[in-house]
PABA-300586 format. One record per residue (C-alpha): x, z, y; residue in three letters. Coordinates in steps of 0.05 Angstrom, whole numbers, plus 5000, padded with zeros to 4 digits. Layout:
<atoms>
XZYAla...
</atoms>
This chain:
<atoms>
398275387811Met395874727782Ser399674087788Thr397873397814Ala391673097785His395172477760Ile391872437692Asn388573087671Tyr381073117662Arg377173597705Lys376574257670Gly372574887679Gly365974547693Lys361375097669Asn353875007666Pro352975397730Gly357774957768Ala354374317750Val348074547785Leu351674437851Trp352173677845Ile350273387911Leu353172907960Gly353272688031Ser356872138068Leu361071588037Val367871538070Leu368070898111Leu373970438105Leu376170018163Ala373869308176Val377868848132Gly378069318073Ser375069028009Pro369869578008Val366069848067Cys360270278042Pro354670468089Ala353471178110Ser348971568064Val348672318051Phe345972767996Gly339572367995Ile339671617985His338771298053Ala334370748023Asp330371217977Arg328471758026Gln321271988020Gln317371948085His315172648104Leu309872738156Ser312473098218Asn319073278184Ala321973568248Glu315673938269Phe315073578336Arg307573548324Ala306874288308Gly305074408235Leu301373748226Ser302273498155Gly304574178129Trp300874718090Ser302175458095Thr301275978040Tyr303676658016Gly302477398023Thr306177488088Gly305177238158Ala303476498168Asn308475998195Phe306975768266Glu309475208310Ala314975418357Gly321875278384Lys328475528356Ala333475888401Pro336975228414Asp330474918438Gly328874488377Arg321774428354Ala320974798289Ser316475208244Ala317475958254Val315276578217Val315877308235Gln315977688169Ser314978438163Arg318078588095Ala321978278039Ala316278437992Thr311877938028Gln313077188022Ser311176648072Ser311175928051Gly310575238082Ile310274598042Ser308573868039Gln306673427980Arg307472687967Phe304872247911Ser309271927858Val308071437802Gly303170987839Arg304270277866Pro307070327937Gly309971027927Asp317271117943Thr318071347871Phe313070897837Ala316470897769Glu315871497723Leu320071597660Pro317371537590Gln316772207552Pro323672427533Gly327171997585Gln330472297647Pro326772127711Gly329571997780Gln333872577806Ala330972867870Leu333573317925Glu330273697981Gly333773928044Met331874368104Val335274728160Arg333975468174Val335875928231Trp336076668220Leu335277128280Ser340477668289Ala335578198264His333477878198Val334078408144Gly335778368071Ala331677868031Gly331877128016Glu329876438039Val328175937985Arg327775177984Val323974897924Leu321974227894Leu315874257849Lys312973717803Ser305473727799His301873417740Gly295973527692Pro299474137663Gly300474467731Gly306574577774Ala313774587750Leu319574807794Val324874267782Ile329874467836Ala331175087877Lys336175437921Asp336276147948Ile339576388012Leu340877138009Pro339677338081Thr344177958078Ala350477528070Gln348176918109Ala350576738179Ala345876908235Lys344476558301Gly345875838279Arg342975298235Trp344475328161Ile343074728115Thr339774878048Leu339374377991Arg335374447928Ser339474527865Arg337474237797Pro333974757755Leu333974837680Gly332274277632Ser328373907686Ser335073777722Asp331573657788Gly328373017760Arg321572697762Leu317472857700Gln313772347659Trp307072667678Asp308572777752Ser302872617801Asp305872947862Glu312273277885Val312273857933Glu317774067981Leu316974797999Ala320575328039Val319176068027Glu321476658069Val321677348038Ala325777748088Ala323978168149Pro325277848216Gly324377178249Arg326376528214Val325875818240Trp325375198195Val326874478216Asp329673808192Gly326073708125Ala328573138081Leu326972938010Cys328972357966Gly333472097910Ala339372557898Arg346072247910Tyr352872537895Ser357572317951Ala363172567995Ser362672968058Phe364672618122Ala372072698140Leu373572368206Gly378471788197Asn379471968124Gly383171328109Ser387371368172Phe385070688195Glu383670838269Gln388570538318Arg394570898344Gly400471258315Ser397171938324Val392072068269Pro385272088304Val380972688284Ala386773048251Trp390873658272Asp398273588255Thr404574008251Gln411573718248Gly412972978245Thr406472628226Val404271918243Ala399771358220Thr402970698203Gln401970058164Gly405969808106Ala413469898109Val418969728059Pro417870167999Gly410570328009Thr403870018026Ala397270368037Pro393270537975Tyr386770328010Tyr385969968076Gly391369768125Asp394370438145Lys396971088115Leu399271758142Leu406771918138Met409272628136Leu416672728148Glu420373368135Gly416574028135Val409773838162Ser402273918155Ala395773578171Val388773878173Ser381573768194Gln375674228202Ser368474048185Ile362974458217Ala357174698175Leu350974588215Gly346074078238Leu348773448207Arg345773288139Pro352372968117Asp356073638127Ala357174158072Pro351274628060Ala350475348038Phe352375427965Gly356274767959Asp362474817916Arg367274337951Pro373273967922Glu378273527957Ala382872957939Gly388172517970Val393171987947Trp400472177958Ile406971807950Gln414072077956Ala418371527986Leu424771797956Gly428671678020Asp432072338007Leu433772597937Pro428272947898Leu429273417840Pro429673107771Ser424973637744Val419474037779Pro422474537828Asp418075117850Pro421375087918Asp419574357930Thr412174237937Trp406273927972Ile399474267969Glu392274097985Leu387874678003Val380574778023Leu378775408062Arg372275678089Gly372275998158Gln367176528175Ser365376768244Leu368477448252Gly370477528179Ser376677098172Gly378676548124Val377376478049Gln380975998003Glu375975577965Leu380375077927Ala387774917920Arg392574457883Val400074447889Arg404573877866His412073897853Tyr414773187863Pro420572927821Val425272347829Ala421771917776Ser415371917818Gln418671627880Ala414871017905Gly408871157860Arg401971347885Trp399371987853Ile392572287861Tyr392273007883Leu385673357871Glu383374077876Thr378474427830Gln372374777858Ser373575527858Leu368775857907Gln362275647940Pro360975608014Leu356876218035Leu357176518104Ser362376028127His361775648193Ala367175128178Asn370674798119Leu378074658130Asp381874108093Trp389474148097Ser395773868065Val402374228074Thr409273948054Lys415374398051Asn421273938036Phe425473428073Pro424272678067Gly417972258073Lys411272328038Met405571838049Ala398272038046Leu392171598041Asp384671618029Phe383272348040Ala376572588012Gln372473218007Val365773297974Gly361473667924Gln363973817855Asn364673167815Leu363672737878Ala371072607893Val375272137850Asp380171767895Gly375771147905Asn370170937950Pro363871277925Arg360370607915Arg364169987894Leu363169307861Ala367668987809Thr367368367766Ala369568187696Gly375467697693Tyr377367257633Val383866897622Ala383966437562Trp384565757595Phe390765307589Arg392264637621Ser397864157603Pro398263987678Leu401164677692Ser408664747700Asp407965357655Leu405664927596Ser412364737567Thr410264697494Ala407364047466Thr401864217416Pro397363677389Thr390964067374Asp386064037433Pro384664787429Arg392064937433Ala393064447490Ile387064667532Trp385465377507Gly378165537517Asn376864907559Trp376264567491Ala371064707437Trp369764237380Thr366664677326Ala359264587310Pro353765117318Pro352565617263Tyr348565317205Gly348764607234Asp355464327210Pro353663607226Gly351963727299Asn357663517345Asn353263437407Thr355564097435Leu362963937430Ala367163897493His374163607488Asn377963507554Pro383863187517Asp383862437530Cys388662307472Ala383462527422Thr376862427459Ser374261817496Pro369262287531Ala374562737560Cys371662657630Phe364462777651Arg360362297694Thr362362717754Thr369662517744Gly371663227722Arg374663437656Arg369563577602Asp370864327596Gly367164757546Ala361564927595Val354164837580Gly350464247612Ile343364507607Met342664467683Asp346763837692Gly354063627683Pro356563867751Gly357364617735Phe364964657730Leu370365017771Pro371864757840Leu379164857823Ala378564417761Gly380264587689Ala385765057712Tyr391065447675Asp389666197675Ser397066347688Arg397365937752Asp399366427808Ala395965997861Asp389265997824Val389666737811Val391166877884Gln385166437903Leu380766857858His383167517888Val382367257959Asp375266997944Gln373367657911Ala375768057971Arg372067598018Ala365367757984Ile366668517983Gly369268637912Leu373669237901His376969007836Ser377068577774Phe376268837703Val380968417662Phe378768217592Asp385168357553Trp386868107484Met392568607477Gly400068517476Glu400468447401Ala395567857397Leu398367547461Asn405267537429Gln402467267364Gln398366727399Ala403666487449Ala406165777440Leu413765697432Pro417265827498Gly410866027534Glu406966647552Glu399866637527Ser394666497582Pro391967197574Asn398767527583Ala401067087640Gly394567177678Ala395067937675Leu401967917706Glu399667427759Ala393567857776Leu397768467791Phe402168057836Thr396267747872Ala392568407881Ala398668717916Glu400568097956Ala401168198031Glu400268948018Asp393168837992Gly389269407962Asp385269027910Phe384969397843Lys385269197769Leu381869537711Gly382169357638Leu376869127588Met379869287520Met377168877461Glu378169307398Pro375468727356Lys382368407364Val384968937316His378769147278Met376968437256Leu384068307232Gly386167797285Trp392868147292Val397368047232Gln400468607193Gly394969127201Gln391569177133Pro388469877139Thr383670197187Phe389070687209Glu393870107222Asp388669787267Arg387370437306Lys394870497316Gln394969777340Gly389769927394Ile393970517417Ala400370117417Ala397269587462Asp394970117511Leu401770457510Ile405069787526Trp400169657583Tyr401070337616Leu408570327609Asn408869657643Arg403469717696Tyr402470467704Gly406970507766Pro403369927800Arg399170067862Arg393969567839Ala392469947775Leu385370207784Trp384970957773Arg379271457774Arg381572167789Glu388571907776Gly386871637707Arg387570897689Pro380770557684Val379870257614Val373269957593Phe372269907517Ile367969317494Phe364169497430Glu366970197421Pro363370267354Gly365969617323Ile366969617248Cys372569357205Met369668817158Pro367169187097Gly370369817122Gly369370407169Pro366970367241Cys370270657302Met367671357317Gln368371817377Asp373872197340Ser377871557332Asp377771447407Trp379972157417Gln385872017370Asp387671387408Ile387371757475Ala391872307448Ala396971807422Trp397071437488Val397872087527Thr403472327482Gly407271677492Ala405971547567Thr403572197599Gly397271827620Glu390172007600Val386071367598Pro379271397632Glu375171067577Phe368670727597Ile364370487540Ala361669777542Gly355670027504Gln353270747512Pro356271157455Pro353171737418Ala349972277461Ala355172767436Ser361072337455Ser367172697484Gln371672087491Ser368171687545Phe367571887618Ala362771327634Gly358770757605Ala355570097622Leu350869697578Arg353569007565Trp347168637543Arg346367977579Leu341567657530Val334967867500Gly328667527474Pro325067707539Glu329467247580Val331466687532Leu329965987553Arg329465777480Phe326766287430Gln329765937369Ser335065427351Tyr329664937333Ala326665017402Asn333464907433Phe334364247396Leu327264037414Ala327664267487Gly321664727479Ile322465247534Glu319565937542Gln316066107607Ala319866697638Val318766937709Gly322767367757Val318867987739Ala320967927666Glu328267847686Val327868457731Glu324568867677Asp329868657627Phe335668827674Ala332369487692Arg331869677619Ser339169497608Val341069957666Asp336870517638Arg340870537574Glu347170707614Ala343971177664Thr340171557610Asp346671677572Trp350171917635Ala344372377652Ala345872797590Leu352173087622Asp353473167697Pro360773007687Ala359072307662Arg357771687703Phe354471017691Ser356070307713Val350569827733Ala350569087714Met348468447749Ala349567737724Trp347467027738Pro344666847670Gly347766637604Phe348965997566Asp353865947508Asp351765247487Ser358365007517Gly361865337459Val356265207409Ala354565957409Gly361766087388Trp359665837319Gly356266497305Ser349166657282Pro347767087344Asn341867447315Gly335167167296Leu330466727335Gly322966767337Ser322666357272Asp326866867234Gly332866387230Leu339666467264Pro339066357338Leu345665967341Gly346065867416Val343566327470Arg341066047536Val337766487588Asn332766207637Val336365907696Ser335665927771Gly333365217770Gly327765317719Trp322065807724Gly325566277773Leu325566347848Ser327966817902Gly335366717888Gly334766607813Gly337267037756Phe342967367794Leu338567597851Ala333367857801Ala338468277764Thr341168517831Gly334268747853Arg333169087787Ala339069567797Ile338069697871Glu335670407855His340270537797Ser343471217793Glu350170877782Ser355570857835Asp359470267807Trp356769557800Leu359869097747His358668357756Leu358867927694Ala363067527706Thr367867237755Trp369966647712Asn367266627642Asp365465887644Trp364465867568Asn358266307575Glu356266027643Ser356666697677Thr362166477724Ala361166667797Leu367266327827Glu366665697869Ala363865097831Ser365464357838Tyr362463967895Ser365363267906Pro362863267978Ala366463917992Tyr372863687959Ala372663037998Asp371663408064Ala377863838050Val381863218029Arg379962868094Leu381163498136Gly374063508164Val368764058163Pro364764058099Ala357263908106Pro352664508098Ala349864218034Ala356864138005Ala358464858021Gln352065077987Arg353964687925Asp360864997923Ala359265707942Phe352065807919Ser353666337867Arg358966677909Leu354366737969Arg348767017926Arg353767497896Thr355867707965Arg348667877980Ala348068287917Val354568657933Val352368808004Arg345869087979Ser349469507928Trp354469777978Leu348869928028Arg352669538080Thr347169058102Gly348068818173Ala353869308183Trp358368908138Ser363468458173Pro361467728163Glu366067458110Gln363066758101Gly368466428142Asp373866808103Ala370966558037Leu370965838060Glu377765908093Ala381566168032Val378365637988Thr379865078037Arg387065298043Thr387965277967Tyr384764597959Leu388764308016Ala395164527981Arg392964167917Thr391863527957Phe398663627991Ala402163727925Gly404464437938Thr399664717886Ala397664407820Val391663947825Ala387264047764Tyr381663567747Asp
</atoms>
């Protein structure tokens, strides 16, 4: 028996198993949850190829027949459905029916083809077949073929052996990726063909053809997050004392507003029928299941694993007339140290679904006391990880300090120490006499400490005017009220989590002023509190910056090995402190840790390699028992074994720069860039991550969307930042803006459109609040909106647009990503309400009023 999947990577994924990667329906969370994905199944709902007469209601119109056996004819299945039917005489004869559609042309569903050597769009075909009771031994095949100048290539296929298949009911068949083509469009594809071939004696009916972009998702469990009203869990069968409930002292739901409580010896189960629904399991699927569990510890638990105290998750297949077969199982032995901590229980795929009529999901508990369950899932191999299948997150920075905060007890005199990153006085690289890009909000040392808008002159670029500053003012990153506002706003627009840009415990201790926590350390603590406030289910991931150690920022680490150990020590501290927290974002039970610049080099020394990250992971696991889920900020080597996922953090490129050189920046000479160029750039950025992930089915990619970029507020950080079009250091980087040369929602909307058809499941928004690089999405300053709140009157529509322009555009991008569309609950009022509540408190003096 295996144990709980709290931190171990999935094992045993042999090459044959990965051919079964499919999906179906995303588990829906209840209204009010931060994520509420739309229903899609094994084929992307918004990338489904239109097939003519897919359900054969118009006979065989749109279809072609072929083969050595009898021809398909129009008919009706035994249940009365219109279908194509063939009466074959022998298994040695094959009867086929197919339909082609064009690809690679403007207007096609799949208009974009890959370049030679690049992976194309993954495709899937699906049909339903009904075998009469007298069908003999043979097979039914579903195929996807790519047609090009070189002929036909079978890219995906599945075979139903009729001898072992169920008779007298509908069976769903999905194509499976085949060979090196991996079920993907080829660079020379002209057409794709969906075909069904019957080579078995007897009568076979075919119906319900679908084809489109392949999507790995979960099967549909009814009420899988236990959100439906009532104490009895709707859609579930129970034994013993089992009830749904909200948060109670000692536990809160992992996702949503409710959980399922099992007390004493008890069990809960649900059966999924294999049949007509395209979001149900199909023949050949290798299912796996997962669920979050928490022992409340209301009764004593063993101090070490006891084989007589367990909870288990099992998947079974039920066959008509031939009993039950176990398909997957995991058993967990809870111990006292785990009480009150959510743990992810996940099975491993063992057996495929063959002649089964139903798939049964069940949890059984054999010991006294209470155990909470939440967010039950079942799906194809690699499709279940303890999170919504699609989600959106945003990067979060915390390097801002304000002397107005009660947490600022030290009295430094340097503006940078007083204000953190709100102050920047250094010149651009190579231009030491230029102080025009300085921003100093400290009135004791700068007569220009306020802008013409009346707000502090924070280190934020002014290329599009002086008004782009936070609505909350030049706040302190440690302020619990500000942090709670950010979490509440993020939830209101549909975000699942923040990814916190962490400087590490060692540097935070080193950088802290006497008697204070550093802004970065204090903000992390405040974020965990805010994410869990009022039993919220917001999550927090980590963006680790290895440069902190590799560039020598942390004292006392002279060697490369010292700096590697320093990275590990920071992660060990983080997991020891926050590992038990409900808000810690986990994937398959493993803490989510993004690594920015995983290949960074020590100055004049070696660079970080994949083996170094393997060492760090091993040290962290040895010290904490946790295996970090590393996600690379830039796709690592194709052979990497350390990173489960990757995004491509590349927000700037020559294609989208407003100024192509530092000289042009000074002279105000702008490059003409349109929406199409921005979309192409963002699409190419996404391809770097998805191409890397496509090399291994166990990998995943993360898409990116962002509102532009402008680091002129910090004089380009005083760095060369590559070369401009004149061959000289670029100095500052400014992307084209929404107010210049772009339309249709500006830069953010363009990047959002570019990744609409990404093969990624996660969307990372850059960023929530990096004002220094002008990528901040949070609410921005509007004097009219602030005045309306101060006076207690409704804010004019124009004032709301000024304050929430980026947030509302972000909400639109998030809804598109989550496929929610019109199904999403309207959160506009919630966004305005939480913001108004915070501002009203600043005017009332119950929260710090920053300026």
